[in-house]
Each structure stands twice: as C-alpha cells, then as structure tokens.
N, C-alpha and C positions, 0 to 999 in steps of 0.2 A: 607369620610363622605356618610351617607346614610340618607333617610328620617326617619324621627322619627314618624312612623305610630301608635304604642302604644299611644306616646303623644298625636297625633293630634284625636285619637279615644278617649282619657280620656277629652280631652279639649270638643269635640263633645257633650259627655254625659253630662260635666258639662253644657253647655249650652242649654241642651234640642232639641238638633238638631239630626236628623237620618245621616246626610251623609254631606261630603263635596266634592263636584265635581269641579274637576279640568280641565280645557280645555285651548288649545292654537293653534294658528294657525300663522305660522311663526314666534313665538318668540314674539307675540303680549302681552304675559303675562310674563314679566320676575318674578314677586311674584311666579307664579307657579314652575317655573325652580328652583326656588330659593329654596323655602320651600321641593319641593321634590328632591332636590341636585340632579336634571337630568344631568348626563354628557353629553357631545359634542355627537352628533349625527345627522344624516340627518332627519329632521322632516319638509317635504315641505307639509303635509296633516294634515287636523285635526286629533286630538287624544282628549279622555278624560280619565279621572282616578279618579274612585269614591272609596272614603274612608267611609265605613259605621261606624255609631258609635260602632257598633258590627258586628264581621264577617270576611270576606276574601275581600279585594280591588278587584275591577275587573277594566280592562284596556278596551279600545276600541280604535283600530289603523287600518290603511289603510292597504290593504293586500298586497300593493307593499313596505311598510314601516313596516313589521311584528316584527321588532326587536326594533322600534324607544322607546317602554318603557321596553326594557328587565331588566333595572337595578332595576325595581319597584316590589313588592311582588303582587301576587294575580294572578286571573283566566284573561286570555286574549279571547275577542270578536274581531271578525274582519268585515270590509265593505268593499265594493267598490263603490256601486252606493248609491244614496242618499235616495231611500228608506230602502235601509240595514242599512243605518246609523240611520236614525229615530229609525227604529225598535230596533237596538242593543243599543241607547241611553235609550231606555224604559227600556229593558233588565238590564242593568248594574244598574239602579237605584233600578230593583225590587219593594219592597213594601212600600220604603221611601216617606215620606209626606211633609217634612221640610229640605230642602237641602241648604247649603252654597255654593255660588259661589262669584268670585270678581266682584260683581256687588253693585250697589250704587242707592236706588229709587230716581228718577229725578236727578241723577249723584251730589248728597249733598255732597258727598265724593270723588273726582276726582281721589285722589290717589291711590284706590283700584277698581275703574272702569275700569277693563280690559277687561271685555267679552262683545262683541258685542250684541246690543238689539236682532238682529234676533235670536242668539245662545240662549238667554235667553228665547225667544218667542217658541224654539224648543223644549227647557227642561221642559218648563212650557206645552206645548201640550201633556206631557206624564203624568201629572196628577199631578205634584207635585208644591209644593210652594217654590220660590227662595228666600232667603233671604242674605243678604249682609253679607260677611266673613270677612267685617272690623275691628269686633274686634277679632277674631280668628287671622287675619294677623299679627297683634302687636305682638302678642307673640312670632312670628318666624321670623320677620323684625325688631321689635324695642326692645327689651329685651336685657339688656347688661349681659358680663359674668362679673366676679370679676377683671379680668385681663382688660376688656374695660374699667370699672369704673376706676381703677388705672392709665390708659392712659390717659382719660379725666382729673383726678386732676393732673397729671404731667404737661399737657400740659395747666392746668389753672395757674399753679404756674409761668410757663414760661412767659406766655401770661400776666397776671398781672403784672409781673415785666417789661415786654415791654412797655405796657400802660403807667406806672408811669414813665419812662425813655424816652417815647417819648413826652408825655408831659414837662418832664425837658429841653428836647432839643429844643422844641418850644419856650419855655421861655429863654432859653440862648440865642437863636437865635433873638429873640425880644431884651433883654438886650443888646447884642452886635451890634445890626443892622446889622446882617447877612442876606442875604437873604435866605429864607426857604420856599419852595412852598410845598403845599399839595402833590405833586407828589414825592418831595423830601425826605417828611416824609413817604410816603408809601414807596418808595424803601429803606428807613433806616431800617425801621421795617422788610419788607423782608429779608434784611440780618441780623439781630437779629435773625429771625426764622430758618434762615439756621445755624447759630450757635449754635441754642438751640435745633437743630432737630425737629423744627416743619415744617408742610408742610400745604398749603390749596390750593384746586383749582383755586381760585381766591381771589380778595381782596388784602390787606383789604381798606376799605370805609373810607377815610379821608376827612372832608369837613369842611369848614369854612362860616359862615353867612347862606347866600341864598342857597348855594349849601347842606346844612345840611337839608334843605328842601325835597330834593330829596331822600327819603330812599334807593335808591340804586345807588348814586352817586358814579362813581369810578373816582378818578382824572388821567388825562392824561399827558403828557408832555405838549398838546397843552390847555387844558382845566384848568390848574391847577390855582388856586390862590396864591398868596404870603401869608404868614401866618404874620399879622401884630400886633401890639399894638391896643386894644380895639375888636380884632377878638372873636368871639365865634368858638371855635373848637371842632368839633364832631371826636370820633375814633370810628369805629365798626369794631372789630378786632375776627377774628375767624380761628382756627387751630388746626390742631391734629399731635400727634407722627408720625413720619416716619415709624414706625413698622407697620407689616400686621394687620389688624383687629382693629387698633386705630380708637377711636371715637372724635368727634369735642367738642371743648370748644368754646363758643361765646358770647361776651360782647361787649356792647356799654356804653362808658363815654364821659362824657363833661368836658370840660376847658372853662376858660376865659382868655384872654390874659391882664390882668390886675390886678391892687392890690385890687378891690372891684367889685363883680358882680352885675351888673346893676339891679335893680327891676324887670324890666321886662322880663329878663330871668329867675331870681331867683323865681318868680311867675307861670311862666308857668312850670319850673322844679320841684316845688312843687306839682302840680297837676299831672304829670307825674309820679313823684315818689308814690304818694298816689294809682295811680291806678295799679302800678305795686306791690305795697305792699297788697293792696285789693286782686289780684290775686293771690299771694304767700300765703297769708293769707289762702285763701279758699282753696287751695291745701293744706296744712298743717294740717288744722283743718280736712277737708274732708278724710283724710288716716288716721289720729290717732283716728278717730271716726269710721274706718271702712265702710264707707259711699262712694260708689263710685260716682265719677263727672265727669262731661263730659266735652270735651273741650269747646264746646260754651258756657258752664255755666262760666269757668274759664275768656274767652273771655267778656262776660256779664259784670261779676266782675269789670275788666278793665274798660270796656268801660263805664260804668255808671258813674264812678267819672269823666271822661273826659266831657262827655255829661253834667252833671250836671254844670260843672262847665263853660259851655257855649262853648266849643272848639270841639264837636261832630265831626262837618265836618272837621275839620282838623286832625284826625285820621282815617286814609283811608288805613289801613291795619290789618292785625289778629293781636292778641296780642301777639301770639308765635307759634313756630313751634317745630316738633319732631326734636331730634338731634340723629345723628349716624355715621355710616361711612363715610355718605354723611352729608354734614352740614344742608341739609334739607333732614331729614329722612322719615320713611315709618309710623312712629306711628301717634299717635293721635297730631292735632294741637290746639292751643287755639283760635278758630275761630268759630265765630258765624255771620262772615261780608260775605267774600268772598265765604265762603262754610257755611254749617252748621255740624259740627264737633258732631257726637253723641257717637263717640266713648269715653269709658272709660278710663282715667289714671290708668292705671297699674302697679304693681312693677317691679323694674329693667329697667324701662325708665327714661328718661331725656326731658325735655324740654326748650326752652329759654321764658322768659317773657319779651314782649320789646315793651310797649306801647309806642306812641309818638305822638306830636303834632307839626304841621307843617305848619307855617305861611308863608308869603310872603317873609319877609326878614329875618328867621331864623328858624331852627327847632330843637327841643328838642326831645331826646329818652333818654331811661334807660333801660338795658338788664342785665338780670341773668340768670343763668342757675339752674334749680330745678329737683334733682335728686330724684325720688321715691323709697322709699325701702317697705317692706313689711308691717311695721306699721308707718313709717316717711317719711316726705319728707323735704328736705333741699336744701339750696342754696350752691351750691356748690364753689364759690369762694368769692371774695372780692364784698362788696355792696358800690354802691355810694349814700349818701345822700344828698351832696349838691353840687352843680357846685363849680370845682374846681377854685380858683382864684389865677393862674398861676406866678404872678408879685408880690404876696403877701409878 
C-alpha cells in the first residue's frame, strides 16, 4: 500500500486549496502516518511533507534522518538548525496561499487537531493561510470499501439476533425466578459474540433503571444489579467481524420486564424516538437532494425535539458518532454540543444516531446506524419503535 498522491491532489483541487501540509513529531499525528501509508522507520525529528494541488510533492527532513520519508515521492530538502528549518518550510510551500493541515480553529473538532499551535504559527509566518484538513481527512479515514460495508451488515445481522435473544433470556429468567444480573447478561452476550465471530474492544453496556442514566455504564461483578420484574433494561451493544479491516455495528435497545410498559417510560421513549427519526430524516433528505449537511446540523435536528419536550438538560452527549474499524471513527460526528462538527456527511461513511434522555431514576436511548451512499442514506439494521414489553 502506498500514498494516493494523485487522489489527494484531485481532492485539493476540488476543495480549491493550494496544498496539504503533513507534519509530525514523534508520532503525534497518526492521521498523517496512515494517509501517507508511512512504513516503520526511526523518526525522532520533525518532518514535513507538502502535497501541492498540482506538481511534485516536497519533503523536509532532518539531515541525520535523511531517509525518513524515502517511501514517499517528491523532492527532498534538509535541515539541521532552527533557522534552516524555518527557511526550508517556506521553500517547500513555494507560492501556496491556502494550505490544509491537521488543525481545527479553536479546537472545534479535536479529532483532527494533531498539529501544535507553535507549528501552525511557524507555517503562517511563511505567508500562507492554514485551513483545517477535517473534511479531507474523512475521505481517507472514514470512507468504507464495499467489503467493509458487507462486514458491517453481516455483524448487524448477528448483533440484532443477539439483542433479541438477550431480551428473551432476561424475560425467561424473570418468569422462572432465576437470578440474572447485568454482568451475567453481559457475559452471555460475549459468549454469543464468540460463537458468531464477533469482537469488540470493550462492552457491551447492560443497564437497568438508574444505571441506564449513565450513558457509559459498564456492569462489573461488583456493581451489577439483578434484573427483576418491573425493571427497565437498556442494551447498548457494538461489535464487528473478526476479519481484518472489518467495521463496527452499534445499536441500543430498550426493554421492560413486564406485560405493559408504564406511561412514564413510553412517554420519554416517544420523545427520543422522534429525535432519532428527525435526525435520520434530515440526513436522508439532504443526501437525496444532493445538499451537503454538517454534523452539527444533524445534532441540532435531534436536540431541538428533546429541548422542545422539556428534557434538554437531560440530553448531555452528542447525537451520534462516526463508525469505522474503531467504534468511534475519525469521520464526522453528529455533534453541536461537545464540539462544533462542521464536517460534511459524505458518501461511503456510516454514523450512529443515538439521542438519549437521562433522568435520575431511569435513562432512555435509541440507537441506529445510518450508511450514506452516493445518492441515498439508509438505516442498516432493525429499528425500535416502542419499548419492548418483555413479559407480554
């Protein structure tokens, strides 16, 4: 695998940028290393790699690490002292005026803010305007291949089944008056993962009642509550196939251990469902119309529903996140709260949509995954439209 320099240059021209300046010091920018497909090499000194929109790339490396970027095409300049570094940064930039870097104004999108402020100042001193590479990064960090989409769908089929069977096990245990804790159910799910060839770095999150008010609650043998009749049960389950390059599927469902769901739960779920669907509809309509939509706008669509219903302060996380080989990927997040994600949703990416309301005695969240194609967006798995009455 090698860096796609012609592809990068085509993207730069489409974005009306003069170039993309990659920079790293001691591995602080893993994004640069992945996009440039850099092989392992000793790199203890600062290096720069400038890809112009047109023409030949240029490298700037330290004289004692002259071969550190040998795998990349282009002309090489060298430095030893600080003055030589500063002078040659200007040389590799040439006449460029607008240059992308892994930078985010006011750190609005911290997921791509890999370059330190001092280096940004150094580059600006050469007379160029530095803009964020955030949208460019998405294409190389968040877009899926056809094989990855298939792995997501395959994992989804298995996980949707495991979710159904986990609820059935909880209901059976209550009916038969057998002890089953959140931790027991988590371990049962992990065994099902193993049998289905599914893997996850951590999780799943299994929570009843007030535990469901903690969005990142993870039961342990010590903290776990028993699952009893009358409990609200939240399952947040994510995983991917064990094959190399596979990507995650990530969903949250809610069940009630009773014959009829109490109105207080149904009411809050109805608000969460509407918020989820409002966000999904915005994505669908925007993609179908060919109108780019930004992550913060999707978050606003969901959040406005919850705020209008009077639960705004109880929804304290972003509406969704990018999915990839990591469950939290490097693409756009549906976020106008924790960050202001102005990146656009682009083709061949996938995101979770997961609004929630977290009250003192219970929490409600509903999560689906939305895949964006060239002309349409679609939910990739089963969709929950009401709380499951598990003892009905």
